[in-house]
N, C-alpha and C positions, 0 to 999 in steps of 0.2 A: 504494500500500500504506500502511495506517495505521501508527501507532507500534507497536513491539514491546512485548509484555507479559511481565513477569518475576514469578514467584512466589518469594518469599523465605520458606522454611520454617524457622521458629524452633524449634530443638530444646533451648533452654536451660531450659525448665521453670520459668521465672520466676526463675532464679538470676541475680543481677547479674553482668555480664560486659562485656568490651571488644569481644567478637566482633561483636555487632550494630552497634556504632558504627563499627568498621572496615569492615564490609561496606557500610553505608550511605554511608560516605565514598567507597568505590570506585564505588558506583552513581551518585553525583553526577557522576562523570566521563563517564557515558553518558546523562545525563538528557535530552539533546536527542533521543535515539533510543529510549529505553526507559522505560516506566512500570513501577513495581513495586508490589506489594502484599504485606504481611506476613501470614503465617499462623502463629499460635501453636499448634503441633500438640500438644505435650505438656502445656501449661498450660491450653489452652482447647479442645482437640480440634478445631482448625481445620485443614482440609486443602484444598489447591487442587484444582480439577478439571483436565482435560487440555487446556483451551483456551489455556493459556499457551504462549508460545514458548520461554521459558528458565526454568530452575529452579535456585535455589541452596539447598542444605540445610545448615544450620549445624552447628557443634559443640555440645556440651552435656555435662552431667554424667551420671553413672550407669553402670550395668552394661548393655552392649549385649545381654546374654543374658537379662536379666530381662524379663518381660512386664508392661507397664503398661496395656495395653488399646488403644493407638493403632497398634501395630505392623502389624496385618493391613491396616488402611486404607492405611498408608504403602506396604506391599509391593504392594497392589493398584494403587496409583498407579504405582509403578515398572513393574509388569507391563504396564499399559496404555501407558505411554510407550515402553517397549521394543518392544512389538508394533507400535505406531504407526510407529516408525522402520524396522521390518522391511518394512513394506508401503506407505510413503508417501515421496515424493521430498522433500517439505518436512518436515524433521526437527524433533524436540524436543531441546533441549540441557539437560544437568543437571550440576551441580558438587556434589560431596559433601565436607564438611569434618569431620574428626575423628570424632565420634560417628556422624554420618551415613555416613562412610566405612565404619565398622564395620558399620552396618546394611546398607549396600549389599553388603558382602562376604557377610553372612548371606544376603541375598536371592539373590545369584548363586551361592551354594554354593562360595565360594572359601576354602580353607584352614581354619584353626582359630582361633577367638577364645578367648583365655584371659586370666586376670588375670596381670599382671606380678608379679615378685617384689618390686618396689618401684615407687612412682610415678615416671614419667618426667616431669620438669618442668625447663624452662629453654630456653636457646638451644642447640640440639643440631646436630651435624653430620649432614647427610644425604648419601648417596651415590647418584648416578645409576647405573642399570644400563646395559647396552649399548643397550637399547631407549630408555631415558631420554635417552641422549646424542643421540638422533635426534629426540626429541619436541619439537615446536615450542613448546609451553607452557613448556618448561624451557630454551629456547635461550640465554637471557641468562646462564645460570650456567656455571661450570666443572663439572668432574666431581663436585665436592663443594660444598656450600653450607650455611649456617646457617639454621635455621628454629625457630620457637617450637613446643615440644612440651609437651603437657600431657595425660597419660592414665594410667589405671590398668590398661588392657587393651591387648592387642596381637593382631595378625594374623600367624600363623605357618603354615608347612607348606603353602603354596599350590603345587599341582602343575601341571605343564605341561598335563596332560590337562584339568584344570579350566579353565585359561586358554583352551585351544584350543576348548573347548566353546562359548564365547561370543565368541571372538576378542579376548580381553583381553591386556594386556601390563603386567607390573610395570615401573615406570619409576624408582622410588626405593626404597632400602633404608635401614635403620637404620645408624648409625655402626658401624664395625668395632671390636670390643672383644676384642683377642687375649688379654687377661689373664683372660677369663671363658669359661665353657663355655656361656653362654646363646646361644640361636639369635637371629639378627637378624630383627627384625620388618619387615614390608612397610610402606613409608611412602607410596607413591603408586601408583595403578593407572590406566591408561587402559582403561576397560571397553569403550569403543568410540570411534569418531570423535566421537561426540556426548556421551558420558558420561565424566567424569573425576573422580577423587577423591584426596584427600590425607589421611593420618593426622595430619600436622602442620597448623599454622594459617597458611596463606598470606595470610590477610587482615590479619594483625597488622602494626603499624607501630611502629618504634622511637620515633618522635616522641610517640605517644600512650601507649606502654607505660612509658616512663621516668617520667613523673609519676604514672602509675597504680600501678606497683609501688613507687615511692619514698616513699609515704606510708602511714601506718596507716589501716585495719587490714591492708592487703595486705602491707606490708613486714614487720610483726610476724608475720603468719601464715606467710609464706614462711620466715622465720628460725626460727620455732618448729618447723616441719615438716621443713625441709631443712638448716638450719644457716646461720650467717652467711657461711661461705666460699662456699656455693652462691649465696646472694643477691648477694654481691660479684662473683662470676664472671658472673652473669646481667647485672648492671648494666654491667659492663665491656664485655661484648659488645654490649649494646644501644647503648652510647655510641660504638661504633666503626663509623663509616659505611661503612668498607670491607667490613665483614662483613654488616651487616643491612639498611641502608637500601635497598640494591638488592634483596636477597634476599626481602624481605617482600612487595613489592608487585606484581611483574609477572605472577604466574601467573593470578589471577582476571581481571585486565584482558585478558590474552592470550586466555583462554577466552571472555570477553564479545565481544571484537572478532572472534574466529573465528566465533562464533554470529551476530553482527550481520551480518557480511559474507555468510555463507551464506544467511541468511534474507532478505537484501535483494536477492538475485539475481532 
């Protein structure tokens, strides 16, 4: 069998970010087994075909409910990959991050996407569900862990009927906020054995984010938008290896190793 092929779908619409750097770093860890190709979907209307073995679809800015012209092609790809997995023993594997997670939720008809009352930004506590406590991609974590969260929208009101329709499971939820009446957003879903997505950013690493957030214009922008206390809290958590260095890196590598092992049989 030849080397495995991975399609990295860039959803950042040419907005500067750390996400692509982080994902590329992770892919370096499997470079002996996997070749990857980048597709700039929102910026250049590039979309992979169904010949790849593994797909990673990134985060990105913007409203997941607005139409920009690329959505139908993306949904068509998801439909083809999903149908392939229903009828073939050799599966296709896909990971969805943040904006892509929201788009996948749209595609599968799960819950309601809505704008948050305020932007979620920082290193936030994430809670495993009962299903999440059994999920192999999350096995290195305790029942709660910290992850980088950056979003203006959220997924709410996912019903068990919707999940059962495709065999999906919610594996992570937003932090518990007893002092508010706001509903908790869904933070990660196992759509199937092969499709997995997170609302947060599992690709992020503290080592890269500390210098990135610590200099202008990023530092100035965070303080102007969220306040100096928020900035200081974020940096304190990033600098605490017991909180983030472990939490940020294992999920996508676990997904990749799972896919590589299954495809190598």
